[in-house]
C-alpha positions in Angstrom: 37.0 21.5 -109.8 34.5 23.6 -111.7 31.8 25.4 -109.9 29.2 23.3 -111.6 30.8 20.0 -110.5 31.1 21.4 -107.0 27.4 22.3 -106.9 26.4 18.8 -108.0 28.6 17.2 -105.3 27.2 19.6 -102.7 23.6 18.9 -103.7 24.1 15.1 -103.8 26.0 15.1 -100.5 23.1 17.1 -98.9 20.6 14.6 -100.2 22.6 11.7 -98.7 22.8 13.5 -95.4 19.1 13.9 -95.3 18.5 10.2 -96.1 21.1 9.2 -93.4 19.5 11.5 -90.9 16.0 10.1 -91.6 16.9 6.5 -91.1 18.8 7.4 -87.9 15.8 9.2 -86.5 13.4 6.3 -86.9 15.9 3.7 -85.5 18.7 4.4 -83.1 17.5 7.8 -82.1 14.3 6.4 -80.5 16.5 4.0 -78.4 18.6 6.9 -77.2 15.6 9.0 -76.2 14.3 6.1 -74.1 17.6 5.4 -72.4 18.4 9.0 -71.7 14.9 9.7 -70.3 16.0 7.8 -67.2 18.6 10.3 -66.2 18.0 12.7 -63.3 20.3 15.5 -64.6 20.4 16.2 -68.3 22.2 18.8 -70.4 21.5 19.4 -74.1 23.7 21.1 -76.8 21.8 22.3 -79.8 24.1 22.3 -82.8 27.2 20.4 -81.6 30.6 21.4 -82.9 33.6 19.3 -83.9 34.2 18.2 -80.3 31.5 16.9 -78.0 31.0 18.8 -74.7 31.4 16.2 -71.9 28.1 15.3 -70.3 25.9 16.9 -72.9 23.4 15.2 -75.2 23.3 16.8 -78.6 20.7 17.8 -81.2 21.5 18.8 -84.7 19.7 19.4 -88.0 21.7 16.7 -89.7 23.4 13.5 -88.4 27.2 13.8 -87.8 29.6 12.1 -85.5 28.5 14.2 -82.5 24.7 14.1 -83.0 22.4 12.1 -80.7 19.1 13.6 -82.0 18.3 14.8 -85.4 15.9 17.7 -85.0 15.2 21.1 -86.6 15.8 23.5 -83.7 13.1 25.8 -85.0 10.4 23.2 -84.6 9.2 20.7 -82.0 12.1 19.1 -80.3 10.1 16.0 -79.2 11.2 16.1 -75.5 8.7 16.4 -72.6 8.4 19.7 -70.8 11.0 20.4 -68.1 13.5 17.8 -69.4 16.9 19.6 -69.3 18.9 21.3 -66.6 20.9 23.3 -69.2 20.3 24.0 -72.9 23.4 25.3 -74.7 23.2 26.8 -78.2 26.4 28.3 -79.7 26.0 30.1 -83.0 22.7 28.5 -83.8 20.1 31.2 -83.3 21.5 33.5 -86.1 20.6 30.7 -88.5 16.9 31.0 -87.5 14.8 33.3 -89.7 14.2 36.5 -87.8 10.4 36.0 -87.7 10.9 32.5 -86.1 13.3 33.5 -83.4 10.8 34.1 -80.6 8.9 30.8 -81.3 12.2 29.0 -81.4 13.2 30.4 -78.0 9.7 29.4 -76.6 10.4 25.8 -77.7 13.8 25.8 -76.1 12.4 27.2 -72.9 9.7 24.6 -72.8 12.2 21.7 -72.5 14.2 23.4 -69.8 13.4 22.6 -66.1 12.3 25.4 -63.8 15.5 26.7 -62.3 17.4 25.4 -65.3 19.6 27.6 -67.6 19.6 28.6 -71.3 23.0 29.6 -72.6 23.2 31.3 -76.0 26.2 32.4 -78.1 25.7 34.5 -81.3 27.8 36.9 -83.4 27.7 40.4 -81.8 26.0 42.2 -84.7 26.4 45.6 -83.1 30.2 45.1 -82.7 30.4 43.9 -86.3 28.4 46.8 -87.6 30.4 49.4 -85.7 33.7 47.9 -87.0 32.3 48.0 -90.5 31.2 51.6 -90.3 34.6 52.6 -88.7 36.5 50.8 -91.5 34.4 52.5 -94.2 34.1 56.0 -92.7 37.6 56.5 -91.2 39.8 53.5 -92.3 39.7 52.0 -88.8 41.3 48.5 -88.6 39.2 47.5 -85.6 37.7 44.7 -87.6 41.1 43.0 -88.0 41.0 42.1 -84.3 38.6 39.4 -85.5 41.2 37.7 -87.8 38.6 35.9 -89.9 38.9 36.3 -93.6 37.3 33.4 -95.4 36.8 34.1 -99.1 38.6 37.5 -98.4 42.3 37.3 -99.1 42.5 41.0 -99.5 41.0 41.5 -96.0 38.5 44.1 -97.3 36.2 45.4 -94.5 33.1 45.1 -96.6 33.8 41.5 -97.5 34.6 40.8 -93.9 31.3 42.4 -92.8 29.3 40.4 -95.3 30.9 37.1 -94.2 30.3 37.7 -90.5 26.7 39.0 -91.0 25.5 36.6 -93.6 28.0 33.6 -93.5 28.8 31.7 -96.7 26.4 28.7 -96.8 28.3 25.6 -98.0 30.8 27.7 -99.9 29.4 26.5 -103.2 26.6 29.0 -103.6 23.8 26.6 -102.8 20.7 28.5 -102.1 18.9 27.7 -98.9 21.8 26.0 -97.2 21.4 25.9 -93.4 24.8 27.7 -92.8 23.5 31.1 -93.9 22.7 33.7 -91.2 19.1 34.8 -91.1 19.0 36.9 -87.9 21.2 39.5 -86.1 21.5 40.1 -82.4 22.8 42.7 -80.0 23.3 42.3 -76.3 20.2 44.4 -75.6 18.0 42.6 -78.1 19.0 39.1 -77.0 18.3 40.0 -73.3 14.9 41.4 -74.4 14.1 38.1 -76.2 15.1 36.0 -73.2 13.0 38.2 -70.8 10.0 37.8 -73.1 10.3 34.0 -72.6 10.3 34.4 -68.8 14.0 34.0 -68.1 15.4 35.8 -65.0 18.9 36.5 -63.7 20.0 37.2 -67.3 23.7 38.0 -67.6 26.3 38.5 -70.3 28.8 35.7 -70.2 32.6 36.1 -70.5 34.3 34.3 -73.4 35.9 32.0 -70.9 32.4 30.6 -70.2 32.2 29.0 -73.7 31.6 25.3 -73.2 32.6 24.5 -76.8 34.4 26.4 -79.6 35.1 30.0 -78.9 34.2 32.1 -82.0 36.5 34.8 -80.9 36.3 38.6 -81.0 32.7 38.6 -82.4 31.3 36.3 -79.7 28.3 37.4 -77.6 27.0 35.1 -74.9 23.9 35.6 -72.8 22.7 33.3 -70.0 19.3 33.2 -68.2 17.5 31.0 -65.7 14.0 29.7 -66.3 11.5 31.0 -63.7 
């Protein structure tokens, strides 16, 4: 398949997804919102993976098999204040433009009940940057603990760094695709952001605490409670 044909398929598929998502939002999604509003305990995953987390409702930017609500997580989520006991977002926040991160966290906080929790997983940008510098400066192979080499058969440390920091979009070069990374986080910075939104009891999570897919060596998880 030529790159040109691939791009055309990608663009058309993206348009079809948007149309599908639109009609879903104005039909069955409204029914789900009404039905689920009657629950006393509610959990929400923003950006569901290939496997649904048991007991969680899901919100995603496009409709797929595991999506209950089609929302852009950087904008209004159309839930009342204090709706959810847990909001879980695994490898979503790095796709938010750096200048929209605080506003996005403010919106996520709004829909969490007082005493509820926000659980966030992102790539550990500091770990990635240190491994890149070590590989370039001293030939360190620390980065190979990650074992992720998409579009990088030669396992070059610079290509690995670029992939982990910026992602690869849809793999076809489509500009503006939602799979690119637009923000970077360290443990310190993510804790600072959560504190700025009024969360308390903020802790770093162990990888065993992942509710969904574990992104491996680069995974950084922070959890906080809404005050």
